[in-house]
C-alpha positions as CSV (number, residue, x, y, z in Angstrom):
1,M,0.0,-0.3,0.0
2,R,2.6,2.2,0.7
3,Y,4.4,2.0,-2.4
4,L,0.9,2.3,-4.1
5,S,0.3,5.4,-2.5
6,L,3.7,6.9,-3.7
7,F,2.8,5.9,-7.4
8,L,-0.4,8.0,-7.2
9,L,1.7,10.6,-6.2
10,L,4.1,9.7,-8.9
11,L,1.0,9.8,-11.8
12,A,-0.2,13.4,-10.5
13,G,3.0,14.9,-12.3
14,P,6.3,14.4,-12.8
15,A,7.7,15.2,-9.7
16,F,6.6,15.3,-6.2
17,A,8.8,17.5,-4.1
18,Q,8.2,18.6,-0.3
19,P,10.5,21.4,1.0
20,A,13.3,20.5,3.3
21,S,14.6,22.8,5.2
22,T,18.6,23.9,4.6
23,D,20.2,22.0,7.1
24,Q,18.7,18.7,6.4
25,R,20.6,15.7,5.6
26,T,19.5,14.1,2.5
27,I,20.1,11.2,0.6
28,T,19.5,10.7,-3.8
29,V,19.5,7.6,-5.3
30,T,18.4,6.3,-8.8
31,G,16.3,2.9,-9.1
32,E,15.2,0.7,-11.8
33,G,12.1,-1.9,-12.3
34,R,11.6,-4.0,-14.7
35,S,8.0,-5.5,-15.3
36,S,7.6,-8.9,-18.2
37,L,4.8,-9.3,-19.8
38,P,3.1,-11.7,-22.0
39,P,2.7,-10.2,-25.6
40,D,-0.5,-10.5,-26.8
41,Q,-0.5,-9.4,-30.3
42,A,1.5,-10.4,-33.1
43,L,2.2,-8.3,-36.3
44,A,2.9,-10.8,-39.6
45,R,4.7,-8.8,-42.8
46,F,4.2,-11.8,-45.8
47,S,4.2,-11.5,-49.7
48,I,3.0,-12.6,-52.3
49,V,5.6,-13.0,-55.5
50,T,4.6,-14.0,-59.1
51,S,6.6,-14.4,-62.2
52,S,5.1,-13.6,-65.6
53,Q,5.8,-12.7,-69.4
54,D,4.5,-9.7,-69.8
55,P,3.9,-6.8,-66.6
56,E,-0.2,-6.5,-67.1
57,S,-0.8,-10.5,-66.5
58,G,1.9,-10.9,-63.3
59,R,0.0,-8.0,-61.9
60,Q,-3.7,-9.5,-62.0
61,A,-2.7,-12.7,-61.1
62,N,-0.9,-11.6,-58.1
63,A,-4.0,-9.3,-57.4
64,E,-6.1,-12.5,-57.6
65,T,-4.2,-14.2,-55.1
66,A,-4.0,-11.3,-52.4
67,S,-7.8,-11.1,-52.6
68,T,-7.8,-15.3,-51.9
69,V,-5.5,-14.8,-49.3
70,L,-7.4,-12.2,-47.5
71,N,-10.6,-13.2,-48.1
72,A,-9.3,-16.6,-46.0
73,L,-7.8,-14.5,-42.8
74,R,-11.3,-12.6,-42.6
75,E,-13.1,-16.0,-42.7
76,L,-10.8,-16.6,-39.4
77,G,-12.2,-13.5,-37.7
78,I,-9.2,-10.8,-38.9
79,A,-10.6,-7.8,-39.3
80,D,-10.5,-5.1,-42.7
81,A,-8.7,-2.8,-40.2
82,D,-5.7,-5.2,-38.8
83,L,-5.2,-5.8,-42.9
84,R,-3.2,-3.6,-44.8
85,L,-0.8,-2.9,-47.8
86,E,2.6,-2.0,-47.2
87,Q,4.0,-2.5,-50.5
88,L,3.4,-3.3,-54.3
89,R,6.2,-3.8,-56.6
90,L,6.4,-4.3,-60.4
91,G,9.5,-4.8,-62.1
92,P,11.5,-7.1,-64.6
93,K,13.3,-10.4,-62.9
94,R,16.8,-10.9,-63.6
95,E,18.6,-14.6,-63.4
96,Y,22.2,-14.9,-63.3
97,D,24.1,-17.1,-65.9
98,A,26.7,-18.0,-64.6
99,A,28.7,-19.3,-67.9
100,K,28.5,-16.0,-69.2
101,Q,28.3,-14.2,-65.8
102,Q,26.0,-12.1,-67.1
103,W,22.5,-10.7,-65.8
104,N,19.2,-11.8,-68.1
105,D,16.3,-10.4,-68.1
106,V,13.8,-13.5,-67.9
107,G,10.1,-11.6,-67.4
108,F,8.8,-9.7,-64.9
109,E,7.8,-9.9,-60.9
110,T,5.2,-8.5,-59.2
111,T,6.1,-8.6,-55.3
112,R,2.7,-7.6,-53.1
113,T,3.8,-7.2,-49.1
114,L,0.7,-6.7,-46.7
115,V,0.7,-6.7,-42.7
116,V,-1.8,-8.5,-40.7
117,T,-2.6,-7.3,-37.2
118,V,-3.2,-10.8,-34.6
119,R,-4.9,-10.2,-32.1
120,D,-5.3,-13.2,-30.1
121,I,-1.4,-14.8,-30.4
122,D,-3.2,-18.2,-30.3
123,D,-4.6,-17.6,-33.4
124,L,-0.9,-16.7,-35.2
125,P,0.0,-20.3,-36.3
126,G,-3.5,-20.5,-38.1
127,A,-3.8,-17.6,-40.0
128,V,-0.1,-18.7,-41.3
129,A,-1.0,-21.5,-42.5
130,S,-4.3,-20.1,-44.0
131,V,-1.7,-17.6,-45.9
132,V,0.5,-20.4,-47.0
133,S,-2.9,-22.7,-48.2
134,N,-4.1,-19.5,-50.1
135,G,-0.8,-18.5,-52.3
136,G,1.4,-16.1,-50.2
137,N,4.9,-17.5,-50.5
138,R,7.0,-15.0,-48.4
139,L,7.1,-14.5,-44.6
140,E,9.0,-11.1,-44.0
141,G,8.6,-11.2,-40.4
142,V,6.3,-11.9,-37.4
143,R,7.2,-9.4,-34.4
144,Y,4.9,-9.6,-31.1
145,V,3.9,-6.5,-29.4
146,L,1.4,-5.5,-26.7
147,D,-1.3,-3.5,-27.0
148,N,-1.6,-1.7,-23.9
149,P,1.6,-1.8,-21.8
150,A,0.3,0.7,-19.5
151,Q,0.0,-1.9,-16.7
152,G,3.6,-2.8,-17.5
153,Q,4.6,0.6,-16.9
154,A,3.0,0.5,-13.6
155,V,4.4,-2.2,-11.8
156,A,7.7,-1.3,-13.4
157,L,7.6,2.2,-11.4
158,I,6.3,1.1,-8.3
159,E,9.7,-1.6,-8.4
160,A,11.2,1.5,-9.3
161,V,10.6,3.7,-6.2
162,A,10.9,0.4,-4.0
163,D,14.3,-0.4,-5.9
164,A,15.6,3.3,-5.2
165,R,14.4,3.6,-1.0
166,A,16.3,-0.1,-0.9
167,K,19.2,1.5,-2.3
168,A,19.2,4.7,0.0
169,E,18.6,2.6,3.4
170,L,21.4,0.5,1.7
171,M,24.0,3.3,2.4
172,A,22.0,5.1,4.8
173,G,22.9,2.0,7.0
174,A,26.2,2.3,6.3
175,L,26.4,6.1,7.3
176,G,25.0,4.6,10.8
177,A,21.9,6.8,9.8
178,E,18.2,6.6,8.6
179,V,15.6,7.0,6.1
180,G,13.4,9.1,6.3
181,V,10.4,10.0,4.1
182,A,11.3,11.0,0.2
183,L,11.5,14.7,-0.4
184,T,11.1,14.8,-4.2
185,V,10.6,12.0,-6.4
186,R,11.2,12.4,-10.5
187,E,10.2,9.8,-12.7
188,G,12.8,9.4,-15.5
189,T,12.8,6.6,-18.7
190,V,10.0,4.3,-19.1
191,A,10.6,2.6,-21.8
192,T,8.2,0.7,-23.3
193,P,9.2,-2.7,-25.2
194,R,10.1,-2.8,-28.9
195,P,8.6,-4.9,-30.8
196,Q,9.8,-8.9,-30.3
197,T,11.0,-10.6,-34.1
198,V,10.5,-14.4,-33.8
199,L,10.5,-15.2,-37.5
200,E,13.0,-13.7,-40.1
201,A,12.0,-12.8,-43.2
202,R,11.9,-17.1,-45.5
203,A,9.6,-18.9,-48.1
204,L,6.5,-20.1,-46.7
205,S,5.8,-24.0,-46.3
206,D,3.9,-25.3,-44.5
207,A,6.0,-26.0,-41.5
208,S,5.6,-22.6,-40.6
209,A,2.5,-23.2,-38.9
210,V,4.1,-25.4,-36.4
211,P,2.8,-23.5,-33.1
212,E,6.3,-24.3,-31.4
213,A,7.6,-21.8,-33.9
214,Y,5.8,-19.0,-32.8
215,A,6.4,-18.9,-29.0
216,P,5.8,-15.4,-28.1
217,G,8.0,-15.3,-24.5
218,Q,8.5,-11.9,-22.6
219,L,8.5,-8.3,-23.2
220,D,10.0,-6.4,-20.5
221,V,8.9,-2.6,-19.8
222,R,11.7,-0.6,-17.3
223,A,11.7,2.4,-16.1
224,S,13.5,4.6,-14.0
225,V,13.0,7.0,-10.7
226,T,15.4,9.3,-8.8
227,V,14.5,9.9,-5.1
228,T,15.8,12.2,-2.3
229,F,15.3,10.6,0.9
230,A,15.7,12.8,4.7
231,L,18.0,11.3,6.3
232,R,17.7,10.9,10.3
């Protein structure tokens, strides 16, 4: 309850201060806290790559496959707002002739890259399997994220305050003093976790849908505070 009350003061503003007399002994310490949370969302990027002898037929074939893939994902309950076209490229396809040591144009290649937000981690293997079975042929990567890191930030801040007091008590004890009330509290860095990449770019196959390949692990939220305590 002591830490919760102090945390509520932290939320009221970036700093909490209590006037101190000029001759009062103080100690200033920095505390750090961490909260580990399981991710609750996944961002899957995949591409549909189509080869053709002319650009228009390749574009049309690619669009038809993309439509099939997107409809299959919608049938899994993924909303349109969670389906996004990231990039569409159309250009010559080139192959290297080792004998002649030169690159040759062998047609055209259309690449359409889509980003899917999967809001239930358990649905990720099934979503990838659906992409594979309906024509998606390249996985650009899968990243795990937190939809709302606020809960983790609150826990990390409380732990940071507790860490600051523990440090102050350790040093004060070495000086033969005791830690009193907190005079100032300043919030430092609150670091939300970067998206965690679990699968890198690769060609897709049925093996990509194995659930064990998607172990989500934990994401860390970190916080720091600087606290000045009175000494007595």
